[in-house]
C-alpha positions in Angstrom: 47.2 17.0 -1.5 45.5 19.7 -3.5 42.1 18.0 -3.4 42.1 16.5 0.1 38.6 15.8 1.3 36.9 16.8 -2.0 34.0 14.6 -3.2 34.1 14.4 -7.0 31.8 12.9 -9.7 33.8 11.9 -12.8 32.1 10.9 -16.0 33.7 9.6 -19.2 36.2 7.0 -18.0 36.4 4.3 -20.7 40.0 3.3 -21.0 43.3 4.2 -19.4 43.9 6.6 -22.4 40.7 8.6 -21.5 41.3 12.1 -20.3 38.8 11.4 -17.5 41.0 8.4 -16.4 44.0 10.7 -16.0 41.8 13.2 -14.0 40.5 10.4 -11.8 44.0 9.0 -11.2 45.4 12.5 -10.3 42.4 13.4 -8.2 42.9 10.3 -6.1 46.6 11.0 -5.7 45.7 14.5 -4.5 43.3 13.3 -1.8 39.9 13.3 -3.4 37.2 10.7 -3.0 35.6 9.9 -6.4 32.7 8.1 -8.0 32.6 7.3 -11.7 29.7 6.9 -14.1 29.2 4.8 -17.2 26.4 4.1 -19.6 25.1 1.5 -22.0 27.7 -0.8 -23.5 30.4 1.3 -22.1 29.4 0.6 -18.4 31.3 -2.7 -18.2 34.3 -1.1 -19.8 34.2 1.7 -17.2 33.9 -0.8 -14.4 36.9 -2.8 -15.7 39.0 0.3 -16.2 38.1 1.6 -12.7 40.0 -1.4 -11.2 43.2 0.0 -12.6 43.1 3.1 -10.6 45.1 3.5 -7.4 42.0 2.6 -5.4 38.8 1.3 -7.1 35.9 3.7 -7.0 32.3 2.9 -7.3 30.8 3.1 -10.8 27.2 4.2 -11.1 25.1 3.9 -14.3 24.1 7.3 -15.8 22.8 7.6 -19.3 22.6 11.4 -19.7 19.6 11.0 -22.1 17.6 9.4 -19.3 16.6 12.0 -16.6 15.7 9.3 -14.1 19.3 7.9 -14.3 20.8 11.3 -13.6 18.5 11.8 -10.7 19.3 8.4 -9.4 23.0 9.2 -9.3 22.2 12.5 -7.6 20.2 10.7 -4.9 23.0 8.2 -4.4 25.5 10.9 -3.8 23.1 12.8 -1.6 22.9 9.8 0.6 26.6 8.9 0.3 28.2 12.4 0.7 25.4 15.0 1.3 27.2 17.2 -1.2 29.3 17.2 -4.4 32.4 19.4 -4.5 33.2 18.8 -8.2 31.9 17.3 -11.4 33.9 16.4 -14.5 31.6 16.4 -17.6 33.5 14.3 -20.1 30.7 13.3 -22.3 30.4 13.6 -26.1 29.0 11.6 -29.0 28.0 12.2 -32.6 26.6 9.7 -35.0 28.9 8.9 -37.9 26.8 10.9 -40.4 27.6 14.0 -38.3 31.3 13.7 -38.8 33.9 13.4 -41.6 32.2 15.5 -44.3 28.7 16.1 -45.7 28.1 18.7 -43.0 25.0 20.2 -44.6 23.5 16.7 -45.4 23.4 15.4 -41.8 19.8 14.7 -40.8 18.3 16.4 -37.8 17.8 13.2 -35.9 21.5 12.6 -35.9 22.3 16.2 -35.1 19.8 16.2 -32.2 21.6 13.1 -30.8 25.0 14.9 -31.0 23.7 18.0 -29.3 21.7 16.2 -26.7 24.6 14.0 -25.5 27.5 16.4 -26.1 25.9 19.7 -25.1 22.6 19.6 -23.3 23.8 16.8 -21.0 25.8 19.3 -19.0 22.7 21.4 -18.4 20.8 18.3 -17.5 23.4 17.3 -14.9 23.6 20.8 -13.5 19.9 21.1 -13.2 19.6 17.8 -11.3 22.7 18.2 -9.1 22.2 21.9 -8.2 21.0 21.1 -4.7 24.2 19.3 -4.0 26.5 22.0 -5.4 27.3 24.5 -2.7 29.8 27.3 -2.0 33.1 26.4 -3.6 31.9 23.6 -5.9 33.5 23.4 -9.3 32.2 21.9 -12.5 34.6 21.3 -15.4 33.7 20.2 -18.9 36.0 19.0 -21.6 36.1 21.0 -24.8 37.9 21.2 -28.1 38.4 24.7 -29.3 35.2 25.7 -31.0 36.4 29.1 -32.2 37.1 27.8 -35.7 35.9 25.1 -38.1 38.0 21.9 -38.1 38.3 19.3 -40.9 35.9 16.5 -40.4 34.8 17.6 -36.9 31.5 19.0 -38.3 28.5 18.8 -36.0 30.7 17.8 -33.0 32.3 21.2 -33.5 28.9 22.9 -33.4 28.0 20.9 -30.3 31.3 22.1 -28.6 30.5 25.7 -29.6 27.1 25.2 -27.8 28.9 23.7 -24.8 31.2 26.8 -24.5 28.1 29.0 -24.6 26.4 26.8 -22.0 29.4 27.3 -19.7 28.9 31.0 -19.8 25.1 30.8 -19.1 25.6 28.3 -16.3 28.3 30.6 -14.8 25.7 33.4 -14.8 23.0 31.2 -13.1 25.2 29.4 -10.5 27.6 32.1 -9.5 25.4 33.4 -6.8 25.6 30.0 -5.1 29.3 30.1 -5.2 29.5 27.4 -7.9 32.2 27.7 -10.6 31.7 26.4 -14.2 34.7 26.2 -16.6 35.8 24.3 -19.7 39.2 22.9 -20.5 40.0 22.9 -24.2 42.6 20.2 -24.7 44.7 19.7 -27.7 44.2 16.4 -29.5 44.9 13.2 -27.6 44.9 9.6 -28.7 41.6 8.6 -26.9 38.8 6.2 -28.0 36.7 9.3 -28.9 39.4 10.6 -31.2 39.5 7.4 -33.1 35.9 7.9 -34.1 36.6 11.2 -35.9 37.6 10.7 -39.6 40.8 12.6 -40.4 41.8 13.1 -36.8 45.4 12.3 -37.7 45.6 15.7 -39.5 44.9 17.4 -36.1 47.6 15.5 -34.4 50.2 16.2 -37.1 49.4 20.0 -37.1 49.6 20.3 -33.4 52.9 18.6 -33.0 54.4 20.8 -35.7 52.8 24.1 -34.7 52.2 24.3 -30.9 54.8 26.7 -29.4 55.4 24.5 -26.4 55.1 21.3 -28.4 52.4 18.7 -27.9 52.4 15.1 -26.9 49.3 13.4 -28.3 49.8 10.5 -25.9 50.0 12.4 -22.7 46.7 13.5 -21.0 48.4 14.6 -17.8 48.7 18.3 -18.6 45.0 18.4 -19.3 44.3 16.4 -16.1 46.4 18.9 -14.1 44.3 21.8 -15.4 41.1 20.1 -14.5 42.3 19.3 -11.0 43.5 22.8 -10.5 40.0 24.1 -11.4 38.6 21.6 -8.9 40.9 23.0 -6.2 40.6 26.2 -4.1 43.6 27.7 -5.8 41.5 28.9 -8.7 38.5 29.9 -6.6 38.0 33.2 -8.5 37.9 31.6 -12.0 34.6 30.8 -13.6 33.1 31.1 -17.1 36.5 30.4 -18.6 37.7 28.3 -21.6 41.1 27.2 -20.4 43.3 26.1 -23.3 45.7 23.2 -22.6 47.1 22.8 -26.0 50.7 23.8 -26.0 49.7 27.3 -27.2 48.3 26.1 -30.5 45.2 28.2 -30.3 47.2 31.4 -30.2 49.1 30.9 -33.4 48.0 31.8 -36.9 49.1 30.2 -40.2 
C-alpha cells in the first residue's frame, strides 16, 4: 500500500489505454483516494471510463484554459480533503496544423493553443493549488523526451521542451514548501493522443527495435509505476527530474 491515505488529483483519463488511467488504477490499488478531471467533449468519456476503475472516483470539470474552472476544482478539494498530496498533469493538445510537417508555417494562434494547454496549464494548476500543496506533496507531469527533434511532433515537441523547463522553475519556487515537481518521459504508447500525431507509427517501430530493455507500446504499467513511485514517500528527495521510462531508448545513439 505504497500510497495509503494519499489524496490525489489525476487529470487526463480518457480511455482505458490512457497513461492516466493506468496511474489511477494503480494508485487506487496502492491505497490512494483519487478525483479525476475532464473537460469539454471529453468530460463524458472520462466519466464513462471512471466507472471501469476498481472503485468509481468523482469526476470534476476542469478546462485548463478557464481559470475559474481550475479554481473551482481547487475549492472543491479544499472542502473535500483540506489538502492535496499529489497531482498528475496529463494534459496536452496541439491543433492539426502544429503537427505532421510544415513546422515553420504553423500560425501563432495554433501554436499559442498548443503551448497554453500543453505547457502553461501546469503553471496555472500549480498557481491555483499552491495553498493545498504542503510538505511532502508531489506533482508529476507526463513528458515525451524533448531533448531532440522528432518526425512529425513539431510544435508539441516545443511545448514539451517548455514543460521540462517549467518543471525546473516550479521546483525552484515550490521546494521551500516541501513540494516536489517531476516529469516522467514515457516511451510511445498506443493512446488516443498518440493516434492524433501523424507518423507516430515510426516512433513505435524505432522503440521496439532499439530500446535496450525492449518496449511494449501497449503496456502503460511501467510508466504508471514510475508516477506512483514519485507520488510516494520513497522518492522524497527527488525533484526537478525528467525520469525516462522508455526501455533505455533515450540513452542510445544511432
